[in-house]
C-alpha atoms as one frame of an Amber mdcrd trajectory, in Angstrom:
protein
  27.816 -14.150  11.537  25.198 -14.806   9.102  23.987 -13.428   6.242  20.522
 -12.235   8.504  22.879 -11.060  11.382  24.670  -8.658   8.593  21.716  -7.636
   7.222  20.515  -6.406  10.912  23.499  -4.743  11.344  22.984  -2.988   8.182
  19.592  -2.050   8.990  20.192  -1.038  12.466  22.955   1.658  10.932  20.662
   2.914   8.640  17.959   3.334  11.328  20.295   4.987  13.731  21.481   7.301
  10.718  17.615   8.326   9.842  16.929   8.934  13.409  19.747  11.470  13.930
  18.704  13.275  10.620  15.283  13.441  12.469  16.571  14.902  15.300  18.905
  17.424  13.377  16.108  18.488  11.058  17.515  17.302   8.133  15.676  15.956
   5.480  16.622  12.379   5.093  16.393  12.227   1.255  18.294  15.528   0.710
  21.248  14.227   2.937  21.618  10.826   1.438  21.458  11.985  -2.144  23.843
  15.125  -1.286  26.201  12.445   0.341  25.946   9.938  -2.241  27.033  12.369
  -4.984  29.871  14.175  -2.997  31.346  10.381  -2.560  30.897   9.731  -6.476
  32.507  13.365  -7.203  35.718  12.199  -5.122  34.869  13.592  -1.583  37.917
  13.051   0.642  37.911  10.534   3.166  39.748  12.910   5.052  36.669  15.448
   5.318  34.095  12.878   6.138  33.174  15.058   8.964  32.049  17.638   6.888
  29.362  14.804   5.325  28.144  13.871   9.001  23.957  14.838   9.535  24.859
  17.077  12.247  27.001  19.212   9.760  25.016  18.719   6.364  24.852  22.164
   4.676  22.071  21.180   1.669  23.938  23.888  -0.444  27.293  22.273  -0.600
């Protein structure tokens, strides 16, 4: 797998996540900002379900 193939896979994941956010009426920038901040602050991997777009709550 070359670097362009890996880039394409990464892009498809980002595009899929963005479309999921749109379907769930979640503002993408707010979601990504909150999720990255939570990870930086030690959000446990065992609670990843809370960070998924369909469970996103901007007040968390």
